[in-house]
N, C-alpha and C positions, 0 to 999 in steps of 0.2 A: 594606404592600404584599402583594398576593396573587400566588400562584405558581401557574403554569399550565404544562403540558407541551405543547410544540410539536414535531410530527413533520414533519421536513424531509427530502426527497430530496436527497442529497449526491452519491452515485456513480450514474453512468448504467449501463444495462445492458451497454452495449459495453465499458465501462471494467472492470466486475466481471468479465465473461468473459475479458478480455486478461488481468487479473491473477490470476485463477484458474488460467488455462492456464499462465502462467509460473510461478506458485507450484508447481503440479503437475508442470511438466517440470523445475524445479530439483530436487525431491525424487526424481524418476525418474532424472535425470542423476547425482545424488550416489550412488544406489543401484546403478544399473547401471554407472558407472564403477569403483566399488569392486569390483563382482563380476568386471568384465572383467579387473582387474588381478590376480586371485586364480589360482593354479594349480589350477584345477579344471574339470571338464567343463562347467560352466556358464559359463566364460569366454567362450566364443565365442558361445553364445546371448546372453549379456548384452550383448557387443558390438554384435551386431546390433540390439537393442533401443535400445542407447544412440545409435546413429546415428540411428535413426528419431525418438526423442525430441528429438534435436539439431535435426532439420529443422522439428520443431512449434515448439520452443523459438525458433528463428531466426525463424519466421514471426510469432510471438506478439510477439517484441521489436521487430520491424519495424513491425507494427501499433501498438504502444504507442507507439514513437518518433513515428509519424505522428499519434497523438492529442495528443502533447505540444506539437506546433506547429500541428495543424489542429483540435484539439478545442476544447470550450468549458468554461467553468467550472473544475471541479475536475479535468477531463481535461488542462488546458492546462498548460505548464511555469510560469507564472506562480503557480498555487496551490502548486507545490513550492519555490519560491525566494522567500524573505522580501523584502518590498518596501524595507526598510531594514537596515543592518549591526546597528543598535541593537536593532530588534526581534528578530534573530536571537540576538544576545547575551542579551537578556532570556529568550527561550525556552529556550536552553541552561542558564542559570543555574536558572530555575525547575524545569526536569526533573531537573537534577542534584540540586538540594535536595529534589526528590520522591524521588528514587531513594535517596539518601544517608540521608535521614531514615526509610527504610523505609516510604514511602508515608504519612507522618503530615503532611507539608506539603501545602497547598493545591495544587491544579493545575487552572487554568481550562480549559474546553473550547475547541474550534475548530471551524470549519466543514468545511474539506476535509482537506487533507493535515496531518499534525502539523508544527507549525512548527519543531520541532526536527529531525526526522527527514526532513523533505522534501528537503533538499540531499542527504542520505544516500542517499535513493532516485534521486536524479539520478546520483550516483556510482555506483550499482549497475547503472544502465541502461549507463553508459559501460563498466563491467567486463563487462557482459553481451556488448557488442560485441566486447570484447577476447577473451572466452572463445570466442565464435562464430569469430573470425578464427583464433586459434590452435588451436582445436580442427579446423577443416578444413585447416589448413595442416600439421599433424603429419604428418611423412613425406613431404611434398610440397614443402616450402620449407625451404632451409639458410639460416640466417642468420649463420653464421660459427663458428669455435671458441670453445667455452665457454658458447655460448648454447643453451639447450635448450627448445624450445617445449613438451615435455611437461612440463619442471619449471614453467615459467610456468603451464600450463594447470592443474597439480596445486596449485599456490600459489593460482590463483584459485578453485578449487573449495574449498580451505580458507576463503577469506575468505567464500564464500557460505554455507559451513555455520555459521560463527560468526555472519553477519548473520541467518540464518534463526532460529537459537536466540534470539539477542538480540530479535529483532522479535516473536516468538511471545510471549517473556516479557515484554516491555514492554507489549504489547497486552493481556495478561491483567492486568497490574498497573493499567494505565489503567482498564480496565472494572472492576476489583474495588474499587479505591481513588479514583479521580479522576472517578467519575461520568461516564464517556465509553464509550458503547456501541459501540465500534470493530469487535469481532469480529462482532456481529450485523449491523452495517451492511455488512460485507464481503460478506455474503450477501444482505441485503435491499434494500440501498442507501440506506436511512433511517437518520438520527440523531434522537435526542430531546433537545431544549434546554430547559432550566428559564427561564421568561420571567417576569420580575417586572413586574406591573401594578399601578398604583395602585388603592387600595381606594375606592370611591364615597363622596363626602363627604355625600351626602343619600340620602333614599329613591330606589329606582330606578322609573322610570316606564315603563310598557310601552304603546306604542300600536299597535293592530292596525287596519289598514285593510282593511273588506271591500269587495269588488267590488259596484258597484251594478247590481242586476240591471234590465233593462227591463221596464216594465209591460206586461201583456198587455191589449190592446185587445179 
C-alpha cells in the first residue's frame, strides 16, 4: 500500500473566527474577573473591561449557537454529537487508553470535532449561556435566601478554567503523539490525513492527448 498525504479543509472561516473570539473572551473574562475581585486600584478599571468583554462573548456565543443549528458540515451540532452510543463509548475508551498509557497507544484521526470531546463542547456552550445569564443578573435578580448568583458565576468560571487547561493539554498531546494536527487546523482550517492507496500491479501507462491543430490552407 502506498501512503499519501491529503490536505482537507475541515473548519470554515466563520467557525474559526467564532471559536477564536470565544477563546479570547474566556481568557479575558478570567483575567479581568480575577482582577476586579481584588482590593486594588485596578479593580474598577478591570470591571469595566470585564463587562465589555462579556458583551463580545455573548455575541460570539449567540453566533456559535446559530451555526450549531443553521451551519453546515463541521459547524453543525451533528458533528459534535456521536451518531450512536456505542460510537461514543468506543471513542471515550480509546482516548482514556491513550491518556493513561502516556500517549503510547494508538489513537485514530477524525474529520471534524473530536468524537470524545464533542459532547463536552456542547455542555460548555450550555454553561456559557448560564454564565451569561448569571453574569448580567448579578445585583439585578434575587433568587431567594441561600442562593448566590455570584457563587454560581464563580463556580462556572472555575469549570471554564479547568476546561481550558484540559483542552490545551489534550490538543498538544494529540498533535505530538496521535498524528492529529488539531492546533494548526485551528488557525488554517485544514487537516492532513494519511491515505492508503493500493500499489499498481503492473507498469504505469501514461497517455497524453495532443490537440489536433487545423491545417493551413
